[in-house]
C-alpha positions as CSV (number, residue, x, y, z in Angstrom):
1,X,8.7,24.4,-7.3
2,X,10.0,24.2,-3.7
3,X,11.8,21.0,-4.5
4,X,13.5,22.5,-7.6
5,X,14.7,25.5,-5.6
6,X,16.0,23.6,-2.6
7,X,17.4,20.4,-4.1
8,X,17.9,21.3,-7.7
9,X,16.2,20.5,-11.0
10,X,16.8,16.8,-11.0
11,X,15.2,16.3,-7.5
12,X,11.6,16.1,-8.8
13,X,12.6,13.4,-11.4
14,X,14.5,11.5,-8.7
15,X,11.4,11.7,-6.4
16,X,9.2,10.4,-9.1
17,X,11.7,7.6,-9.9
18,X,11.8,6.7,-6.2
19,X,8.0,6.6,-5.8
20,X,7.8,4.4,-8.9
21,X,10.4,2.0,-7.5
22,X,8.6,1.9,-4.1
23,X,5.3,1.2,-5.8
24,X,6.9,-1.5,-8.0
25,X,8.6,-3.2,-4.9
26,X,5.3,-3.1,-3.0
27,X,3.4,-4.7,-5.9
28,X,6.0,-7.4,-6.1
29,X,5.9,-8.0,-2.4
30,X,2.0,-8.3,-2.4
31,X,2.2,-10.7,-5.4
32,X,4.8,-12.9,-3.5
33,X,2.6,-12.9,-0.4
34,X,-0.5,-13.9,-2.4
35,X,1.5,-16.6,-4.2
36,X,2.9,-17.9,-0.8
37,X,-0.6,-17.9,0.7
38,X,-2.0,-19.8,-2.4
39,X,0.8,-22.4,-2.1
40,X,0.1,-22.9,1.6
41,X,-3.6,-23.4,0.9
42,X,-2.7,-25.9,-1.9
43,X,-0.5,-27.9,0.4
44,X,-3.2,-27.9,3.2
45,X,-5.7,-29.1,0.6
46,X,-3.5,-31.9,-0.7
47,X,-2.8,-33.1,2.8
48,X,-6.5,-33.1,3.6
49,X,-7.3,-35.1,0.5
50,X,-4.4,-37.5,1.1
51,X,-5.7,-38.1,4.7
52,X,-9.2,-38.8,3.4
53,X,-8.0,-41.1,0.7
54,X,-5.6,-43.0,2.9
55,X,-8.2,-43.2,5.7
56,X,-10.7,-44.6,3.2
57,X,-8.2,-47.3,2.1
58,X,-7.3,-48.0,5.7
59,X,-11.0,-48.5,6.5
60,X,-11.4,-50.8,3.6
61,X,-8.3,-52.8,4.6
62,X,-9.6,-53.0,8.2
63,X,-12.9,-54.3,7.0
64,X,-11.3,-56.8,4.6
65,X,-8.9,-58.0,7.4
66,X,-11.8,-58.3,9.8
67,X,-13.9,-60.3,7.3
68,X,-10.9,-62.6,6.6
69,X,-10.7,-63.7,10.2
70,X,-14.4,-63.5,11.0
71,X,-16.4,-66.6,11.8
72,X,-19.9,-66.7,10.5
73,X,-22.2,-66.9,13.6
74,X,-25.3,-68.0,11.7
75,X,-26.0,-70.9,9.4
76,X,-28.1,-70.7,6.2
77,X,-31.4,-70.9,8.1
78,X,-30.3,-68.0,10.5
79,X,-29.8,-70.3,13.4
80,X,-27.1,-69.3,15.8
81,X,-24.1,-71.6,15.6
82,X,-22.4,-72.2,18.9
83,X,-18.9,-73.5,18.6
84,X,-16.5,-74.3,21.3
85,X,-12.8,-73.9,20.5
86,X,-10.0,-75.7,22.1
87,X,-6.9,-73.5,22.0
């Protein structure tokens, strides 16, 4: 009633439209923030998984490379083999 008398008959409708637009903008902003947060967590998850996978393959490669250049220190009867190398 006060709004109609001071600002005219269209003021209440304008106020309702403005409140609706503010509510809509806020919901859109909250949705975008949630979407951004989800994308950040997805990226962090993929980076973590990638680090684990590449770390595992790196470990396997290191073990494989170490075994490729390793010298067996024991013979078939578990006797220690002592070799002298001339470099």
